[in-house]
C-alpha positions in Angstrom: 6.1 37.7 -22.3 5.7 40.7 -24.6 4.7 43.9 -22.9 1.7 44.6 -25.2 0.5 41.0 -24.8 0.1 41.6 -21.1 -0.9 45.3 -21.4 -3.7 44.7 -23.8 -4.4 41.1 -22.9 -8.0 40.0 -23.1 -8.5 37.4 -20.5 -12.2 36.9 -21.1 -11.6 33.7 -23.1 -9.5 32.4 -20.3 -12.3 33.3 -17.9 -14.7 31.4 -20.1 -12.4 28.3 -20.0 -12.3 28.6 -16.2 -16.1 28.7 -16.0 -16.3 25.7 -18.4 -13.9 23.7 -16.3 -15.7 24.7 -13.1 -18.9 23.3 -14.6 -17.1 20.2 -15.8 -15.6 19.6 -12.3 -19.0 19.8 -10.7 -20.5 17.4 -13.2 -17.6 15.0 -12.7 -18.1 15.2 -8.9 -21.6 14.0 -9.3 -20.5 11.2 -11.6 -17.8 10.2 -9.1 -20.3 10.1 -6.3 -22.8 8.1 -8.4 -20.0 5.7 -9.5 -18.8 5.1 -6.0 -22.2 4.9 -4.2 -24.1 3.0 -6.9 -21.9 1.4 -9.6 -19.0 0.2 -7.4 -21.1 -0.3 -4.2 -23.6 -2.5 -6.0 -20.8 -4.4 -7.7 -19.1 -5.1 -4.4 -22.3 -6.5 -2.9 -23.2 -8.6 -6.0 -22.5 -12.3 -6.0 -20.5 -12.6 -9.2 -20.0 -16.0 -10.9 -17.5 -17.2 -13.5 -15.9 -14.6 -15.7 -17.9 -11.9 -14.2 -16.3 -12.5 -10.9 -13.1 -11.2 -12.2 -13.5 -9.4 -15.5 -16.7 -7.5 -14.9 -16.2 -6.6 -11.3 -12.6 -5.4 -12.0 -13.8 -3.4 -14.9 -16.5 -1.7 -12.8 -14.0 -1.0 -10.0 -11.5 0.5 -12.5 -14.3 2.6 -14.1 -15.3 4.0 -10.8 -11.7 4.8 -10.0 -11.4 6.6 -13.4 -14.4 8.8 -12.5 -12.6 9.8 -9.4 -9.3 10.5 -11.2 -11.2 12.5 -13.9 -12.7 14.7 -11.2 -9.4 15.2 -9.5 -7.7 16.1 -12.7 -10.5 18.5 -13.8 -10.4 20.1 -10.3 -6.6 20.6 -10.5 -6.9 22.1 -14.1 -9.6 24.4 -12.9 -7.7 25.6 -10.0 -4.4 26.2 -12.0 -6.3 28.0 -14.7 -8.2 30.2 -12.3 -5.2 31.0 -10.2 -3.1 31.8 -13.3 -5.9 34.0 -14.7 -6.1 35.9 -11.5 -2.3 36.3 -11.3 -2.1 37.6 -14.9 -4.9 40.1 -14.4 -3.0 41.3 -11.3 0.2 41.7 -13.2 -1.6 43.5 -16.0 -3.0 46.0 -13.4 0.5 46.5 -12.0 1.9 47.1 -15.5 -0.7 49.6 -16.5 -0.2 51.4 -13.2 3.5 51.6 -13.8 3.0 52.9 -17.4 0.6 55.5 -16.1 3.0 56.7 -13.5 5.8 56.8 -16.1 3.6 59.0 -18.4 3.1 61.4 -15.5 6.8 61.9 -15.5 6.9 62.5 -19.2 8.1 58.9 -20.0 6.8 56.7 -22.8 6.9 52.9 -22.6 7.1 51.1 -25.9 7.0 47.3 -26.7 9.9 46.5 -29.0 9.0 42.9 -29.6 10.5 39.5 -28.5 10.0 40.3 -24.8 11.9 43.6 -25.0 10.7 47.2 -24.4 12.1 50.7 -24.0 11.4 53.5 -21.5 12.1 56.9 -23.1 11.6 60.5 -22.1 9.2 62.7 -24.1 10.8 65.5 -26.1 9.6 68.7 -27.8 11.2 70.5 -30.8 12.1 73.6 -28.7 14.2 71.6 -26.2 17.1 72.0 -28.7 17.3 75.7 -27.9 17.3 75.2 -24.1 20.3 77.2 -22.7 21.0 74.3 -20.3 21.7 71.9 -23.1 19.1 69.4 -21.8 17.0 67.5 -24.4 14.3 66.4 -21.8 13.1 66.7 -18.2 13.7 63.0 -17.2 16.4 61.8 -14.9 18.1 58.6 -16.1 17.8 57.1 -12.6 14.0 57.4 -12.9 14.1 55.7 -16.3 16.2 52.9 -14.9 13.8 52.5 -12.0 10.8 52.2 -14.3 12.7 49.8 -16.5 13.5 47.5 -13.5 9.9 47.7 -12.2 8.3 46.8 -15.5 10.9 44.1 -16.2 10.1 42.6 -12.8 6.4 42.5 -13.6 6.9 41.0 -17.0 9.3 38.4 -15.5 6.7 37.3 -12.9 3.9 37.3 -15.5 6.1 35.1 -17.8 6.9 32.7 -14.9 3.2 32.5 -14.0 2.2 31.8 -17.6 5.0 29.4 -18.4 4.9 27.4 -15.2 1.1 27.0 -15.6 1.5 25.8 -19.2 4.2 23.4 -18.1 2.2 22.1 -15.1 -0.9 21.6 -17.2 1.0 19.8 -19.9 2.7 17.5 -17.3 -0.6 16.9 -15.6 -2.3 15.7 -18.8 0.8 13.7 -19.8 0.8 11.6 -16.6 -1.8 9.3 -18.1 -1.7 8.1 -21.7 -5.2 6.7 -21.3 -7.6 7.9 -18.7 -6.8 10.5 -16.1 -4.2 11.5 -13.5 -4.9 11.5 -9.8 -2.5 14.4 -9.2 -4.2 17.2 -7.1 -3.1 20.8 -6.8 -4.8 23.7 -5.1 -3.3 26.3 -7.4 -0.7 27.1 -10.0 2.0 28.0 -7.5 1.7 24.6 -5.7 2.2 22.7 -8.9 5.0 25.0 -10.0 6.8 24.6 -6.7 6.7 20.8 -7.1 8.2 20.9 -10.5 10.9 23.3 -9.5 11.8 21.2 -6.5 12.1 18.1 -8.7 14.5 19.9 -11.0 16.6 21.1 -8.1 16.9 17.7 -6.5 17.6 15.9 -9.8 20.5 18.3 -10.4 21.9 17.6 -7.0 21.5 13.8 -7.4 23.6 14.0 -10.7 26.6 14.8 -8.5 26.2 12.6 -5.4 29.9 13.0 -4.5 29.4 16.8 -4.0 26.5 16.3 -1.5 27.5 17.0 2.1 25.5 15.8 5.1 23.7 19.2 5.2 22.9 18.8 1.5 21.4 15.3 2.2 19.4 16.7 5.1 17.9 19.4 2.8 17.4 16.9 0.0 15.6 14.6 2.5 13.4 17.4 3.7 12.2 18.3 0.3 11.7 14.7 -0.9 9.8 13.9 2.3 7.4 16.7 1.4 6.9 15.8 -2.2 7.4 12.0 -2.5 3.7 11.4 -3.1 3.4 14.3 -5.6 3.0 12.8 -9.1 4.5 15.8 -11.0 7.5 16.0 -8.6 8.2 12.3 -8.8 7.9 12.1 -12.6 10.1 15.1 -13.1 12.7 14.0 -10.6 13.0 10.4 -12.0 13.0 11.4 -15.7 15.4 14.3 -15.3 17.9 12.1 -13.4 17.3 9.2 -15.8 17.2 5.5 -15.2 20.9 5.0 -15.2 21.5 8.2 -13.2 19.0 6.9 -10.5 20.9 3.7 -10.1 24.3 5.4 -10.1 23.0 7.9 -7.4 22.0 5.2 -5.1 25.1 3.1 -5.7 27.3 6.1 -4.8 25.2 6.9 -1.7 25.5 3.4 -0.3 29.2 3.3 -0.9 30.0 6.8 0.4 27.9 6.3 3.6 28.7 2.6 4.2 29.0 1.9 7.9 27.0 5.0 8.8 26.1 5.2 12.5 23.8 7.3 14.7 22.2 10.3 13.1 23.9 9.6 9.8 22.4 6.2 9.7 19.0 7.6 10.5 19.5 10.1 7.7 20.4 7.5 5.2 17.4 5.3 6.2 15.1 8.3 5.6 16.8 8.9 2.3 16.3 5.3 1.1 12.6 5.4 2.2 11.9 8.8 0.6 13.6 7.8 -2.6 11.8 4.6 -2.8 8.4 6.2 -2.3 9.3 8.9 -4.9 10.2 6.3 -7.5 7.0 4.3 -6.6 4.9 7.4 -7.2 6.7 8.1 -10.5 6.2 4.6 -11.7 2.4 5.4 -12.2 3.2 8.2 -14.6 2.5 7.2 -18.2 4.3 10.2 -19.8 6.6 9.5 -22.7 9.6 10.3 -20.6 8.6 8.0 -17.8 7.8 5.1 -20.1 11.3 5.5 -21.5 12.7 5.6 -17.9 11.0 2.3 -16.9 12.1 0.7 -20.2 15.7 1.9 -19.6 15.7 0.8 -16.0 14.7 -2.8 -16.9 17.5 -2.8 -19.4 20.0 -2.2 -16.6 19.2 -5.2 -14.5 22.4 -7.0 -15.3 24.6 -4.0 -15.5 27.5 -3.8 -13.0 27.2 -0.6 -11.0 30.1 0.4 -8.8 31.0 3.6 -7.0 33.6 5.8 -8.8 36.1 5.5 -5.8 35.5 1.8 -5.1 38.6 -0.4 -5.5 36.4 -3.4 -6.1 35.7 -4.1 -9.8 32.5 -5.9 -8.8 29.8 -3.6 -7.7 26.1 -4.3 -7.6 23.9 -5.6 -10.3 21.2 -3.2 -11.6 18.5 -5.6 -10.2 20.1 -5.4 -6.8 20.0 -1.6 -6.8 16.5 -1.5 -8.2 15.1 -3.9 -5.6 16.8 -2.1 -2.7 14.6 0.8 -3.6 11.3 -1.1 -3.7 11.0 -1.7 0.1 8.7 1.3 0.6 5.9 2.6 -1.5 3.5 1.1 -3.9 4.9 0.7 -7.4 2.7 0.5 -10.6 1.3 -3.0 -11.4 2.5 -3.1 -15.0 6.0 -2.1 -14.1 6.1 -4.6 -11.3 4.8 -7.3 -13.6 7.5 -6.6 -16.2 10.3 -6.5 -13.6 9.0 -9.6 -11.7 8.8 -11.7 -14.9 12.5 -10.9 -15.7 13.7 -11.6 -12.2 11.6 -14.7 -11.7 13.1 -16.2 -14.9 16.6 -15.6 -13.7 15.9 -17.0 -10.3 14.2 -20.2 -11.5 17.0 -20.7 -13.9 19.4 -21.2 -11.0 17.2 -23.8 -9.3 16.0 -23.7 -5.7 19.3 -24.7 -4.0 21.5 -22.4 -6.2 19.6 -19.2 -6.1 21.7 -17.9 -3.2 24.9 -18.5 -5.3 23.3 -16.5 -8.2 22.6 -13.3 -6.2 24.6 -13.3 -3.0 27.9 -15.1 -3.4 30.4 -12.9 -5.2 28.8 -9.7 -4.1 30.4 -9.6 -0.7 31.2 -5.9 -0.8 27.6 -5.0 -1.7 25.4 -3.4 0.9 22.5 -1.5 -0.6 20.3 -1.3 2.5 20.6 0.9 5.5 19.3 -1.2 8.3 18.3 -4.8 8.1 19.7 -6.9 5.3 22.1 -6.0 2.6 20.0 -6.0 -0.6 22.1 -8.7 -2.3 19.1 -10.9 -3.0 17.0 -8.7 -5.3 14.0 -11.0 -4.7 13.7 -9.7 -1.2 13.2 -6.2 -2.3 10.8 -7.3 -5.1 8.7 -9.2 -2.6 8.5 -6.1 -0.4 7.4 -4.2 -3.5 4.7 -6.8 -4.2 3.6 -6.8 -0.6 2.4 -3.2 -1.2 0.6 -3.9 -4.4 -1.9 -6.8 -4.0 -2.8 -6.9 -7.7 0.8 -7.3 -8.8 1.4 -9.8 -6.0 -1.6 -11.9 -7.2 -0.2 -11.9 -10.7 3.2 -13.0 -9.3 1.8 -16.2 -7.7 -0.9 -17.2 -10.1 1.5 -19.7 -11.5 1.8 -22.7 -9.2 5.3 -23.4 -10.7 6.5 -19.9 -9.7 4.9 -20.2 -6.3 6.4 -23.6 -5.5 9.8 -22.5 -6.7 9.8 -19.4 -4.5 8.6 -21.4 -1.4 11.3 -24.0 -2.2 14.1 -21.3 -2.2 13.3 -20.3 1.4 15.2 -23.4 2.5 18.4 -21.9 1.1 17.9 -18.1 1.4 16.8 -15.5 3.9 13.9 -14.3 1.8 11.1 -16.1 3.8 9.8 -13.1 5.7 9.6 -10.8 2.6 8.0 -13.7 0.6 5.5 -14.2 3.3 4.4 -10.6 3.2 4.0 -10.7 -0.6 1.9 -13.9 -0.4 -0.2 -12.3 2.3 -0.9 -9.3 0.0 -1.7 -11.6 -2.9 -4.3 -13.7 -1.1 -5.9 -11.0 1.0 -6.1 -8.1 -1.5 -4.8 -5.5 0.9 -1.2 -4.3 1.0 0.9 -4.9 4.1 0.7 -1.8 6.3 -2.2 -0.4 4.3 -4.5 0.8 7.0 -6.9 2.7 4.6 -8.3 0.1 2.3 -11.1 -2.4 3.1 -10.3 -6.0 2.1 -12.2 -6.9 -1.0 -14.0 -10.2 -1.4 -11.6 -13.0 -2.1 -11.5 -13.7 -5.9 -11.4 -17.2 -7.3 -7.8 -16.6 -8.3 -6.9 -15.6 -4.8 -8.5 -18.6 -3.3 -6.6 -20.8 -5.7 -3.3 -19.2 -4.6 -4.3 -19.8 -1.0 -5.1 -23.4 -1.8 -1.8 -23.9 -3.4 0.0 -22.3 -0.4 -1.9 -24.6 1.9 -1.0 -27.6 -0.2 2.7 -26.7 -0.1 2.7 -26.3 3.7 0.7 -29.4 4.1 3.1 -31.7 2.3 4.4 -34.4 4.7 7.9 -34.3 3.3 9.0 -31.0 4.7 6.1 -28.6 4.0 5.7 -27.7 7.7 9.3 -26.6 7.6 8.3 -23.6 5.6 6.7 -22.1 8.7 10.1 -21.8 10.4 11.6 -20.1 7.4 10.2 -16.7 8.3 6.6 -17.3 6.9 4.9 -18.2 10.1 3.5 -14.7 11.0 2.2 -14.1 7.5 0.7 -17.6 7.2 -1.2 -16.9 10.5 -2.6 -13.7 9.0 -3.6 -15.5 5.9 -5.3 -18.2 7.9 -7.2 -15.5 9.8 -8.3 -13.8 6.5 -9.6 -17.2 5.2 -11.6 -18.2 8.3 -14.8 -18.3 6.2 -13.3 -20.6 3.6 -11.6 -22.6 6.3 -14.8 -23.0 8.2 -16.6 -24.2 5.1 -13.8 -26.8 4.5 -14.1 -28.1 8.0 -17.8 -27.5 8.5 -20.9 -29.7 8.3 -23.5 -29.9 5.6 -24.8 -26.5 6.8 -21.7 -24.8 5.5 -23.8 -21.8 4.4 -23.9 -20.8 8.1 -20.4 -19.6 7.6 -21.1 -16.3 5.9 -18.7 -15.0 3.2 -18.8 -13.2 0.0 -15.8 -15.1 -1.4 -16.0 -16.0 -5.1 -14.9 -19.5 -4.3 -16.1 -20.3 -0.7 -15.6 -24.0 -1.2 -12.1 -23.7 -2.8 -10.0 -25.2 0.1 -9.4 -28.9 0.7 -10.2 -30.3 4.1 -7.0 -32.3 4.5 -4.7 -29.5 3.4 -6.5 -27.1 5.7 -6.1 -29.4 8.7 -2.3 -29.9 8.1 -1.8 -26.3 7.3 -3.4 -25.1 10.5 -1.4 -27.7 12.4 1.9 -26.6 10.8 1.3 -22.9 11.4 0.4 -23.6 15.0 4.1 -24.4 15.6 4.9 -20.7 15.1 4.0 -18.3 18.0 2.8 -15.5 15.7 1.1 -17.9 13.3 -0.7 -19.6 16.1 -1.8 -16.2 17.5 -3.1 -15.2 14.1 -5.3 -18.4 13.9 -6.6 -18.0 17.4 -7.5 -14.3 17.0 -8.9 -14.8 13.6 -11.2 -17.6 14.7 -12.3 -15.8 17.8 -13.2 -12.7 15.8 -14.9 -14.5 13.0 -16.9 -16.6 15.5 -18.1 -13.7 17.5 -19.0 -11.9 14.3 -21.0 -14.8 12.9 -22.9 -15.1 16.1 -23.7 -11.4 16.2 -24.8 -11.5 12.6 -27.0 -14.6 12.8 -28.7 -13.7 16.1 -29.5 -10.2 14.8 -30.9 -11.4 11.5 -32.4 -14.9 11.4 -33.0 -14.6 7.7 -29.3 -15.2 7.0 -29.8 -19.0 7.5 -32.8 -21.1 6.6 -32.8 -23.1 9.7 -33.2 -22.9 13.5 -31.1 -20.8 15.8 -30.2 -23.9 17.7 -28.7 -25.4 14.5 -26.8 -22.1 13.9 -25.3 -22.2 17.4 -24.4 -25.9 17.1 -22.6 -25.4 13.7 -20.7 -22.3 14.8 -19.7 -23.8 18.2 -18.6 -27.0 16.6 -16.5 -25.1 14.1 -14.8 -23.1 16.9 -14.0 -26.4 18.6 -12.5 -27.9 15.5 -10.3 -25.0 14.6 -9.0 -24.3 18.1 -8.9 -28.0 18.7 -6.6 -28.5 15.7 -4.3 -25.9 17.1 -4.3 -27.2 20.7 -3.8 -30.9 19.7 -1.0 -29.9 17.3 0.9 -28.0 20.0 0.2 -30.9 22.4 1.9 -33.2 19.9 5.1 -31.2 20.1 7.8 -31.5 22.7 7.0 -29.8 26.0 10.3 -28.0 26.1 9.6 -26.3 22.7 6.2 -25.0 23.9 7.7 -23.6 27.1 10.4 -21.8 25.2 7.8 -20.2 23.0 5.5 -19.1 25.8 6.6 -15.4 25.9 6.7 -15.2 22.1 3.1 -16.4 21.9 1.9 -14.0 24.6 3.6 -11.1 22.8 2.1 -12.1 19.4 -1.4 -12.6 20.9 -1.2 -9.2 22.6 0.0 -7.5 19.4 -2.8 -9.0 17.3 -5.4 -8.4 19.8 -4.3 -4.8 20.2 -4.4 -4.0 16.5 -7.8 -5.7 16.1 -9.3 -3.5 18.8 -7.7 -0.4 17.3 -9.2 -1.1 13.9 -12.6 -1.9 15.4 -12.6 1.6 16.8 -13.2 2.9 13.3 -16.6 1.4 13.3 -16.3 -0.4 10.0 -18.2 -3.6 9.7 -16.7 -6.8 8.3 -17.2 -10.5 7.8 -14.3 -12.2 6.1 -11.5 -11.5 8.6 -8.2 -10.1 7.3 -5.5 -9.6 9.8 -2.3 -7.6 9.2 0.9 -7.4 11.3 0.7 -3.8 12.3 -2.7 -2.6 12.1 -6.1 -3.6 11.0 -8.8 -6.0 10.0 -10.1 -5.7 6.5 -13.7 -6.4 5.5 -15.9 -8.5 3.4 -19.1 -10.3 4.1 -21.8 -8.4 2.2 -24.8 -10.0 3.7 -23.6 -9.5 7.3 -21.7 -6.3 7.1 -24.2 -4.4 9.3 -24.3 -7.2 11.9 -20.6 -7.4 12.1 -20.0 -3.9 13.2 -20.3 -3.0 16.9 -19.2 -4.0 20.4 -19.6 -7.8 20.4 -16.3 -8.4 18.5 -14.5 -5.9 20.7 -15.6 -7.7 23.8 -14.6 -11.0 22.3 -11.1 -9.7 21.6 -10.7 -8.5 25.2 -11.7 -11.9 26.6 -9.5 -13.6 24.0 -6.4 -11.8 25.2 -7.2 -12.5 28.8 -8.3 -16.1 28.4 -5.8 -17.5 25.9 -2.6 -16.3 27.4 -0.3 -19.0 28.7 -0.3 -19.3 32.5 3.4 -20.0 32.8 5.3 -23.2 33.1 4.7 -24.0 36.9 2.5 -27.0 36.1 4.1 -27.7 32.7 3.5 -26.1 29.4 0.1 -25.3 28.2 -1.2 -28.3 26.1 1.5 -30.5 27.6 -1.0 -32.7 29.5 -4.6 -33.7 29.2 -5.5 -31.3 32.0 -4.1 -28.3 30.1 -5.6 -29.5 26.9 -9.1 -29.7 28.3 -8.6 -26.4 30.2 -8.0 -24.8 26.8 -11.2 -26.4 25.4 -13.0 -24.9 28.3 -11.7 -21.5 27.5 -13.0 -21.9 23.9 -16.4 -22.8 25.4 -16.4 -19.8 27.6 -15.3 -17.5 24.8 -18.1 -18.8 22.5 -20.7 -18.7 25.2 -19.8 -15.2 26.2 -20.0 -14.0 22.5 -23.5 -15.5 22.3 -24.5 -13.8 25.5 -23.2 -10.4 24.2 -25.1 -10.8 20.9 -28.3 -11.9 22.6 -28.1 -8.9 25.0 -27.3 -6.5 22.2 -30.1 -7.5 19.9 -32.6 -8.3 22.7 -33.1 -11.9 21.6 -35.0 -14.0 24.1 -33.3 -17.4 24.4 -32.8 -19.4 27.6 -29.2 -18.8 28.9 -28.8 -22.3 30.4 -30.0 -24.1 27.3 -28.0 -21.9 24.9 -24.8 -22.4 26.9 -25.4 -26.2 26.9 -25.9 -26.1 23.2 -22.6 -24.3 22.7 -20.8 -26.5 25.2 -21.9 -29.7 23.4 -21.1 -28.3 20.0 -17.6 -27.1 21.0 -16.8 -30.4 22.7 -17.9 -32.3 19.6 -15.7 -30.1 17.4 -12.8 -30.5 19.8 -13.0 -34.2 19.6 -13.4 -34.1 15.8 -10.3 -32.0 15.6 -8.2 -34.8 16.9 -9.8 -37.1 14.3 -9.2 -34.6 11.6 -5.5 -34.5 12.5 -5.1 -38.3 12.8 -6.7 -38.7 9.3 -4.5 -36.1 7.7 -1.0 -36.6 9.2 1.1 -38.9 11.2 1.0 -38.1 14.9 3.1 -39.1 17.9 1.8 -42.1 19.9 0.7 -42.1 23.5 
């Protein structure tokens, strides 16, 4: 920065710009609030049909999100501009003070252009006749001191101005259309993020030179900034697509066999790097678009460490996928990558996909921890599990879905596929404990119907459950309790409240065989039981608090809900009873553990006080929400009490008298527990809402309905699948 530019700088226009941006930020805050509280809230509650159920609702949701991003970006710009203006004014004050003090010592400071200046002593004509021979009164040390001071001020002012300009440009470049969600409190915060990215990118270009201490420092910085858009974009683009893949290839080779603290360090590095690249993928800067394009071009490139004696390293796709296990990647990027990988995988056929990716890459281990990363579909599925929109896109094609399910018989990708499918049909990413589950779209219900159809196939469909998908399938069943209830329910299906876009989209026979098959897995069975219990208690709470939800008598409501509980839990119980006693006994502890886990996280989530209808269970944390009409009635203590009782009443009692469900006595004991659970939920709801219904008559209504449903469950199973005799 030129000395005169700072010395005589008029920052009034910059001040006007700050004022304008402050006003804009306030207006955008109001628009954001209006969009969220009115536009999006009304759209979420509306009963959309046809094209509007997908196109219009999605457009409104994205529009509301854009207002939020616009406010965030405007707020960041305002703060950066304001902070920079304040800094430059401060530097101008320091500069003028230094020039004043220099003048007091007979020194003149002159701008010589191009960022240079001079500090010279003042002279008079009569100095030439001074007997001492001096031509001025100034000491050179004083001149040098002023030069250094002024140069320091100009350097800091230049850094402030330049870094602000760079941060603002990068901020705006993040989104080609729309706005960036990057948020910064001041110029210094943004500048530090960019500087950190530059430093780490330079380190990553020479992975062989990184000591364990270097990796520790690298990890510390990346852990701090992996969610920062500017940091992530600058790190990725400065390292480059090929450089990113080379970096991870070298790291996994150099630290192969890591143990103890080194292993923990490398796990953290993989996690931090994955989340950084995920954040970067949302950038739409020119450099980042090139990065994504270049990365996809490297999927079939052989990457090997420089010192590796093996000529076969890892495919680019294997390296990419190993860095997708954490973080949410951009939908468009995942779509492009998934299309390319799916095409290759389908080309190999179901039984040969393992040969395509795993065999021949025996020296490849790209994952620190579980697995080795040789099957790139595993990493891709984990990436999809954190992005419900991309996951939904991935399985909209029944052909693609069927192929991927079929490959689980020949690969180890079942668990990761299950998580991706769960994300696709529920609309909430796995381990995302911040987002409420949206209403099930027609496309999601269709995918769920296709999954149920595949699992329901008599020629091996049930075998999918044992291929690592059981836990996720149980969670999906819990999420779809409203649609499942409609499929199994009576003519009064409207009793089963839901805001699903396709509440009747599941086939009764497929639902029956699906629930039966998933019951064979401990975690899957626990998901169904907890999901049914929570949904039933919520329905009772809602209907008894608001009779207008159903155009019929309360007795009819109780009968329909009780019968449904008997059917669903009866299908589970009869299915387990059909299995060998030994298998049930062996799974006793697993079931108890799974039930405890699901019950615990349901209670944890209920503590947030968020109401819900359509139940959505997730392996480690929460229940997502959905029934618009009954949201108010579904919040509160009734469900929490139901979960407590469920965990106590449904645990297996041990194998002293045989496995649970192994005999008619145990089977009917389970039916009685369903009766007790449902009756208690009714009692809780009646007490909570001060509804005056006779306790004895109400319990008798529930008992009769549950028993009827229980008996119907056996008939449902007999009509839909072959069962053992006797």
